[in-house]
PyMOL Python script that loads the backbone (N, CA, C, O; Angstrom):
from pymol import cmd

cmd.read_pdbstr("""\
ATOM      1  N   MET A   1       6.334 -34.215 -20.366  1.00  0.00           N
ATOM      2  CA  MET A   1       6.450 -35.545 -20.817  1.00  0.00           C
ATOM      3  C   MET A   1       5.471 -36.169 -19.937  1.00  0.00           C
ATOM      4  O   MET A   1       5.317 -35.761 -18.786  1.00  0.00           O
ATOM      5  N   LYS A   2       4.852 -37.065 -20.385  1.00  0.00           N
ATOM      6  CA  LYS A   2       4.050 -37.841 -19.703  1.00  0.00           C
ATOM      7  C   LYS A   2       4.838 -38.882 -18.974  1.00  0.00           C
ATOM      8  O   LYS A   2       5.872 -39.401 -19.396  1.00  0.00           O
ATOM      9  N   TRP A   3       4.103 -39.197 -17.566  1.00  0.00           N
ATOM     10  CA  TRP A   3       4.925 -40.007 -16.615  1.00  0.00           C
ATOM     11  C   TRP A   3       5.390 -41.349 -17.237  1.00  0.00           C
ATOM     12  O   TRP A   3       6.501 -41.843 -17.047  1.00  0.00           O
ATOM     13  N   MET A   4       4.373 -41.899 -18.030  1.00  0.00           N
ATOM     14  CA  MET A   4       4.495 -43.279 -18.505  1.00  0.00           C
ATOM     15  C   MET A   4       5.627 -43.332 -19.575  1.00  0.00           C
ATOM     16  O   MET A   4       6.030 -44.460 -19.857  1.00  0.00           O
ATOM     17  N   TYR A   5       6.243 -42.179 -20.263  1.00  0.00           N
ATOM     18  CA  TYR A   5       7.054 -42.346 -21.303  1.00  0.00           C
ATOM     19  C   TYR A   5       8.392 -42.043 -20.418  1.00  0.00           C
ATOM     20  O   TYR A   5       9.431 -42.624 -20.732  1.00  0.00           O
ATOM     21  N   VAL A   6       8.374 -41.146 -19.324  1.00  0.00           N
ATOM     22  CA  VAL A   6       9.615 -41.273 -18.477  1.00  0.00           C
ATOM     23  C   VAL A   6       9.953 -42.336 -17.925  1.00  0.00           C
ATOM     24  O   VAL A   6      11.141 -42.657 -17.919  1.00  0.00           O
ATOM     25  N   LYS A   7       9.053 -43.073 -17.377  1.00  0.00           N
ATOM     26  CA  LYS A   7       9.321 -44.487 -16.839  1.00  0.00           C
ATOM     27  C   LYS A   7       9.554 -45.326 -17.466  1.00  0.00           C
ATOM     28  O   LYS A   7      10.253 -46.216 -16.981  1.00  0.00           O
ATOM     29  N   LEU A   8       9.153 -45.423 -18.627  1.00  0.00           N
ATOM     30  CA  LEU A   8       9.392 -46.627 -19.761  1.00  0.00           C
ATOM     31  C   LEU A   8      10.791 -46.124 -20.147  1.00  0.00           C
ATOM     32  O   LEU A   8      11.537 -47.078 -20.367  1.00  0.00           O
ATOM     33  N   THR A   9      11.408 -44.882 -20.304  1.00  0.00           N
ATOM     34  CA  THR A   9      12.685 -44.600 -20.797  1.00  0.00           C
ATOM     35  C   THR A   9      13.687 -45.004 -19.825  1.00  0.00           C
ATOM     36  O   THR A   9      14.688 -45.687 -20.039  1.00  0.00           O
ATOM     37  N   GLU A  10      13.312 -44.523 -18.788  1.00  0.00           N
ATOM     38  CA  GLU A  10      14.300 -44.952 -17.573  1.00  0.00           C
ATOM     39  C   GLU A  10      14.410 -46.421 -17.300  1.00  0.00           C
ATOM     40  O   GLU A  10      15.463 -46.925 -16.912  1.00  0.00           O
ATOM     41  N   GLN A  11      13.447 -47.016 -17.480  1.00  0.00           N
ATOM     42  CA  GLN A  11      13.571 -48.588 -17.554  1.00  0.00           C
ATOM     43  C   GLN A  11      14.480 -49.184 -18.794  1.00  0.00           C
ATOM     44  O   GLN A  11      15.439 -49.929 -18.595  1.00  0.00           O
ATOM     45  N   GLU A  12      14.105 -48.810 -19.930  1.00  0.00           N
ATOM     46  CA  GLU A  12      14.666 -49.213 -21.113  1.00  0.00           C
ATOM     47  C   GLU A  12      15.993 -48.934 -21.534  1.00  0.00           C
ATOM     48  O   GLU A  12      16.768 -49.678 -22.136  1.00  0.00           O
ATOM     49  N   LEU A  13      16.202 -47.443 -21.034  1.00  0.00           N
ATOM     50  CA  LEU A  13      17.434 -46.788 -21.545  1.00  0.00           C
ATOM     51  C   LEU A  13      17.974 -45.888 -20.415  1.00  0.00           C
ATOM     52  O   LEU A  13      18.017 -44.660 -20.488  1.00  0.00           O
ATOM     53  N   PRO A  14      18.420 -46.690 -19.266  1.00  0.00           N
ATOM     54  CA  PRO A  14      18.852 -45.920 -18.181  1.00  0.00           C
ATOM     55  C   PRO A  14      20.010 -44.880 -18.249  1.00  0.00           C
ATOM     56  O   PRO A  14      20.050 -43.940 -17.455  1.00  0.00           O
ATOM     57  N   GLN A  15      20.898 -45.059 -19.160  1.00  0.00           N
ATOM     58  CA  GLN A  15      21.682 -44.232 -19.518  1.00  0.00           C
ATOM     59  C   GLN A  15      21.367 -42.803 -20.553  1.00  0.00           C
ATOM     60  O   GLN A  15      22.150 -41.890 -20.818  1.00  0.00           O
ATOM     61  N   ALA A  16      20.157 -42.964 -20.938  1.00  0.00           N
ATOM     62  CA  ALA A  16      19.731 -41.938 -21.959  1.00  0.00           C
ATOM     63  C   ALA A  16      19.348 -40.689 -21.120  1.00  0.00           C
ATOM     64  O   ALA A  16      18.777 -40.780 -20.033  1.00  0.00           O
ATOM     65  N   LYS A  17      19.701 -39.525 -21.701  1.00  0.00           N
ATOM     66  CA  LYS A  17      19.335 -38.184 -20.988  1.00  0.00           C
ATOM     67  C   LYS A  17      17.912 -37.733 -21.546  1.00  0.00           C
ATOM     68  O   LYS A  17      17.595 -37.954 -22.715  1.00  0.00           O
ATOM     69  N   MET A  18      17.135 -37.133 -20.706  1.00  0.00           N
ATOM     70  CA  MET A  18      15.760 -36.664 -20.915  1.00  0.00           C
ATOM     71  C   MET A  18      15.835 -35.233 -21.581  1.00  0.00           C
ATOM     72  O   MET A  18      16.522 -34.351 -21.066  1.00  0.00           O
ATOM     73  N   VAL A  19      15.146 -35.032 -22.686  1.00  0.00           N
ATOM     74  CA  VAL A  19      15.460 -33.718 -23.377  1.00  0.00           C
ATOM     75  C   VAL A  19      13.890 -33.200 -23.527  1.00  0.00           C
ATOM     76  O   VAL A  19      13.098 -34.009 -24.011  1.00  0.00           O
ATOM     77  N   VAL A  20      13.481 -32.102 -23.197  1.00  0.00           N
ATOM     78  CA  VAL A  20      11.873 -31.538 -23.544  1.00  0.00           C
ATOM     79  C   VAL A  20      12.209 -30.406 -24.237  1.00  0.00           C
ATOM     80  O   VAL A  20      13.052 -29.609 -23.826  1.00  0.00           O
ATOM     81  N   ASP A  21      11.529 -30.268 -25.391  1.00  0.00           N
ATOM     82  CA  ASP A  21      11.642 -28.959 -25.995  1.00  0.00           C
ATOM     83  C   ASP A  21      10.696 -28.016 -25.655  1.00  0.00           C
ATOM     84  O   ASP A  21       9.615 -28.414 -25.222  1.00  0.00           O
ATOM     85  N   LYS A  22      10.928 -26.741 -25.784  1.00  0.00           N
ATOM     86  CA  LYS A  22      10.382 -25.548 -25.003  1.00  0.00           C
ATOM     87  C   LYS A  22       8.878 -25.308 -25.553  1.00  0.00           C
ATOM     88  O   LYS A  22       8.021 -24.704 -24.908  1.00  0.00           O
ATOM     89  N   PHE A  23       8.661 -25.927 -26.967  1.00  0.00           N
ATOM     90  CA  PHE A  23       7.214 -25.674 -27.514  1.00  0.00           C
ATOM     91  C   PHE A  23       6.303 -26.499 -26.642  1.00  0.00           C
ATOM     92  O   PHE A  23       5.339 -26.051 -26.022  1.00  0.00           O
ATOM     93  N   HIS A  24       6.732 -27.813 -26.660  1.00  0.00           N
ATOM     94  CA  HIS A  24       5.699 -28.851 -25.711  1.00  0.00           C
ATOM     95  C   HIS A  24       5.563 -28.580 -24.507  1.00  0.00           C
ATOM     96  O   HIS A  24       4.493 -28.916 -24.000  1.00  0.00           O
ATOM     97  N   LEU A  25       6.654 -27.840 -23.585  1.00  0.00           N
ATOM     98  CA  LEU A  25       6.555 -27.691 -22.434  1.00  0.00           C
ATOM     99  C   LEU A  25       5.507 -26.331 -22.413  1.00  0.00           C
ATOM    100  O   LEU A  25       4.549 -26.279 -21.640  1.00  0.00           O
ATOM    101  N   ILE A  26       5.772 -25.462 -23.185  1.00  0.00           N
ATOM    102  CA  ILE A  26       4.834 -24.517 -22.912  1.00  0.00           C
ATOM    103  C   ILE A  26       3.202 -24.802 -23.231  1.00  0.00           C
ATOM    104  O   ILE A  26       2.255 -24.380 -22.568  1.00  0.00           O
ATOM    105  N   ARG A  27       3.159 -25.504 -24.241  1.00  0.00           N
ATOM    106  CA  ARG A  27       1.895 -26.031 -24.587  1.00  0.00           C
ATOM    107  C   ARG A  27       1.214 -26.699 -23.493  1.00  0.00           C
ATOM    108  O   ARG A  27       0.083 -26.399 -23.111  1.00  0.00           O
ATOM    109  N   ASP A  28       2.000 -27.690 -22.963  1.00  0.00           N
ATOM    110  CA  ASP A  28       1.069 -28.331 -21.825  1.00  0.00           C
ATOM    111  C   ASP A  28       0.959 -27.389 -20.738  1.00  0.00           C
ATOM    112  O   ASP A  28      -0.032 -27.426 -20.009  1.00  0.00           O
ATOM    113  N   THR A  29       1.931 -26.503 -20.551  1.00  0.00           N
ATOM    114  CA  THR A  29       1.513 -25.523 -19.313  1.00  0.00           C
ATOM    115  C   THR A  29       0.515 -24.552 -19.719  1.00  0.00           C
ATOM    116  O   THR A  29      -0.108 -24.027 -18.796  1.00  0.00           O
ATOM    117  N   ASN A  30       0.239 -24.212 -20.871  1.00  0.00           N
ATOM    118  CA  ASN A  30      -1.061 -23.208 -21.228  1.00  0.00           C
ATOM    119  C   ASN A  30      -2.362 -24.148 -21.093  1.00  0.00           C
ATOM    120  O   ASN A  30      -3.407 -23.694 -20.626  1.00  0.00           O
ATOM    121  N   VAL A  31      -2.244 -25.473 -21.523  1.00  0.00           N
ATOM    122  CA  VAL A  31      -3.366 -26.370 -21.536  1.00  0.00           C
ATOM    123  C   VAL A  31      -3.820 -26.375 -20.181  1.00  0.00           C
ATOM    124  O   VAL A  31      -4.993 -26.098 -19.935  1.00  0.00           O
ATOM    125  N   LYS A  32      -2.878 -26.709 -19.135  1.00  0.00           N
ATOM    126  CA  LYS A  32      -3.161 -26.846 -17.649  1.00  0.00           C
ATOM    127  C   LYS A  32      -3.719 -25.456 -17.296  1.00  0.00           C
ATOM    128  O   LYS A  32      -4.864 -25.403 -16.846  1.00  0.00           O
ATOM    129  N   ILE A  33      -3.124 -24.509 -17.435  1.00  0.00           N
ATOM    130  CA  ILE A  33      -3.617 -23.245 -17.137  1.00  0.00           C
ATOM    131  C   ILE A  33      -4.906 -22.984 -17.572  1.00  0.00           C
ATOM    132  O   ILE A  33      -5.654 -22.377 -16.806  1.00  0.00           O
ATOM    133  N   ASN A  34      -5.364 -23.386 -18.833  1.00  0.00           N
ATOM    134  CA  ASN A  34      -6.795 -23.105 -19.401  1.00  0.00           C
ATOM    135  C   ASN A  34      -7.715 -23.977 -18.749  1.00  0.00           C
ATOM    136  O   ASN A  34      -8.850 -23.561 -18.518  1.00  0.00           O
ATOM    137  N   GLU A  35      -7.381 -25.126 -18.422  1.00  0.00           N
ATOM    138  CA  GLU A  35      -8.381 -26.140 -17.556  1.00  0.00           C
ATOM    139  C   GLU A  35      -8.663 -25.355 -16.185  1.00  0.00           C
ATOM    140  O   GLU A  35      -9.785 -25.086 -15.756  1.00  0.00           O
ATOM    141  N   ALA A  36      -7.392 -25.024 -15.552  1.00  0.00           N
ATOM    142  CA  ALA A  36      -7.805 -24.270 -14.245  1.00  0.00           C
ATOM    143  C   ALA A  36      -8.598 -23.106 -14.289  1.00  0.00           C
ATOM    144  O   ALA A  36      -9.366 -22.887 -13.352  1.00  0.00           O
ATOM    145  N   TRP A  37      -8.522 -22.292 -15.283  1.00  0.00           N
ATOM    146  CA  TRP A  37      -9.254 -21.116 -15.708  1.00  0.00           C
ATOM    147  C   TRP A  37     -10.741 -21.537 -15.754  1.00  0.00           C
ATOM    148  O   TRP A  37     -11.582 -20.975 -15.051  1.00  0.00           O
ATOM    149  N   ARG A  38     -11.017 -22.474 -16.546  1.00  0.00           N
ATOM    150  CA  ARG A  38     -12.322 -22.944 -16.888  1.00  0.00           C
ATOM    151  C   ARG A  38     -13.020 -23.501 -15.740  1.00  0.00           C
ATOM    152  O   ARG A  38     -14.240 -23.339 -15.708  1.00  0.00           O
ATOM    153  N   ILE A  39     -12.415 -24.174 -14.728  1.00  0.00           N
ATOM    154  CA  ILE A  39     -12.684 -24.729 -13.696  1.00  0.00           C
ATOM    155  C   ILE A  39     -13.228 -23.489 -12.708  1.00  0.00           C
ATOM    156  O   ILE A  39     -14.380 -23.339 -12.301  1.00  0.00           O
ATOM    157  N   GLU A  40     -12.199 -22.744 -12.474  1.00  0.00           N
ATOM    158  CA  GLU A  40     -12.594 -21.441 -11.593  1.00  0.00           C
ATOM    159  C   GLU A  40     -13.740 -20.573 -12.186  1.00  0.00           C
ATOM    160  O   GLU A  40     -14.456 -19.959 -11.396  1.00  0.00           O
ATOM    161  N   GLN A  41     -13.928 -20.494 -13.312  1.00  0.00           N
ATOM    162  CA  GLN A  41     -15.167 -19.660 -14.100  1.00  0.00           C
ATOM    163  C   GLN A  41     -16.376 -20.336 -13.768  1.00  0.00           C
ATOM    164  O   GLN A  41     -17.353 -19.684 -13.400  1.00  0.00           O
ATOM    165  N   GLU A  42     -16.411 -21.635 -13.864  1.00  0.00           N
ATOM    166  CA  GLU A  42     -17.534 -22.438 -13.401  1.00  0.00           C
ATOM    167  C   GLU A  42     -17.780 -22.300 -12.080  1.00  0.00           C
ATOM    168  O   GLU A  42     -18.922 -22.116 -11.658  1.00  0.00           O
ATOM    169  N   ALA A  43     -16.690 -22.378 -11.281  1.00  0.00           N
ATOM    170  CA  ALA A  43     -17.209 -22.344  -9.866  1.00  0.00           C
ATOM    171  C   ALA A  43     -17.617 -20.857  -9.284  1.00  0.00           C
ATOM    172  O   ALA A  43     -18.247 -20.734  -8.233  1.00  0.00           O
ATOM    173  N   THR A  44     -17.230 -19.852 -10.008  1.00  0.00           N
ATOM    174  CA  THR A  44     -17.523 -18.467  -9.827  1.00  0.00           C
ATOM    175  C   THR A  44     -18.536 -18.084 -10.796  1.00  0.00           C
ATOM    176  O   THR A  44     -18.646 -16.859 -10.846  1.00  0.00           O
ATOM    177  N   LYS A  45     -19.234 -18.643 -11.503  1.00  0.00           N
ATOM    178  CA  LYS A  45     -20.171 -18.190 -12.427  1.00  0.00           C
ATOM    179  C   LYS A  45     -21.250 -17.433 -11.975  1.00  0.00           C
ATOM    180  O   LYS A  45     -22.077 -17.922 -11.205  1.00  0.00           O
ATOM    181  N   LYS A  46     -21.323 -16.272 -12.386  1.00  0.00           N
ATOM    182  CA  LYS A  46     -22.438 -15.405 -11.915  1.00  0.00           C
ATOM    183  C   LYS A  46     -23.274 -14.959 -13.435  1.00  0.00           C
ATOM    184  O   LYS A  46     -22.854 -14.950 -14.592  1.00  0.00           O
ATOM    185  N   GLU A  47     -24.496 -14.643 -12.915  1.00  0.00           N
ATOM    186  CA  GLU A  47     -25.464 -14.088 -13.991  1.00  0.00           C
ATOM    187  C   GLU A  47     -24.645 -12.716 -14.761  1.00  0.00           C
ATOM    188  O   GLU A  47     -24.094 -11.736 -14.259  1.00  0.00           O
ATOM    189  N   ARG A  48     -24.826 -13.102 -16.076  1.00  0.00           N
ATOM    190  CA  ARG A  48     -23.920 -12.017 -16.734  1.00  0.00           C
ATOM    191  C   ARG A  48     -25.098 -11.175 -17.495  1.00  0.00           C
ATOM    192  O   ARG A  48     -25.913 -11.753 -18.215  1.00  0.00           O
ATOM    193  N   ARG A  49     -25.119  -9.902 -17.300  1.00  0.00           N
ATOM    194  CA  ARG A  49     -26.059  -9.109 -17.907  1.00  0.00           C
ATOM    195  C   ARG A  49     -25.429  -8.318 -19.144  1.00  0.00           C
ATOM    196  O   ARG A  49     -24.341  -7.750 -19.041  1.00  0.00           O
ATOM    197  N   TYR A  50     -26.114  -8.318 -20.212  1.00  0.00           N
ATOM    198  CA  TYR A  50     -25.880  -7.468 -21.343  1.00  0.00           C
ATOM    199  C   TYR A  50     -26.505  -6.527 -21.584  1.00  0.00           C
ATOM    200  O   TYR A  50     -27.698  -6.778 -21.757  1.00  0.00           O
ATOM    201  N   TRP A  51     -26.182  -5.341 -21.693  1.00  0.00           N
ATOM    202  CA  TRP A  51     -26.703  -4.136 -21.873  1.00  0.00           C
ATOM    203  C   TRP A  51     -26.959  -3.659 -23.583  1.00  0.00           C
ATOM    204  O   TRP A  51     -26.010  -3.590 -24.365  1.00  0.00           O
ATOM    205  N   ILE A  52     -27.896  -3.460 -23.849  1.00  0.00           N
ATOM    206  CA  ILE A  52     -28.017  -2.778 -25.230  1.00  0.00           C
ATOM    207  C   ILE A  52     -28.366  -1.233 -25.126  1.00  0.00           C
ATOM    208  O   ILE A  52     -29.388  -0.894 -24.529  1.00  0.00           O
ATOM    209  N   TRP A  53     -27.660  -0.451 -25.609  1.00  0.00           N
ATOM    210  CA  TRP A  53     -27.895   0.954 -25.480  1.00  0.00           C
ATOM    211  C   TRP A  53     -28.448   1.483 -26.653  1.00  0.00           C
ATOM    212  O   TRP A  53     -28.717   2.682 -26.722  1.00  0.00           O
TER     213      TRP A  53
END
""", "prot")
cmd.dss("prot")
cmd.show_as("cartoon", "prot")
cmd.util.cbc("prot")
cmd.orient("prot")
């Protein structure tokens, strides 16, 4: 969950329990992993050679 929603919920509904479904948790994790992968690819970008046989 986004930190602003967590903070707002804690303030407005202090007795409420936080529930996060697996789909959104995995989706957010995959987004962050893809961002890290793209940054790493850009940082280590090498000239790619394509061979035509």
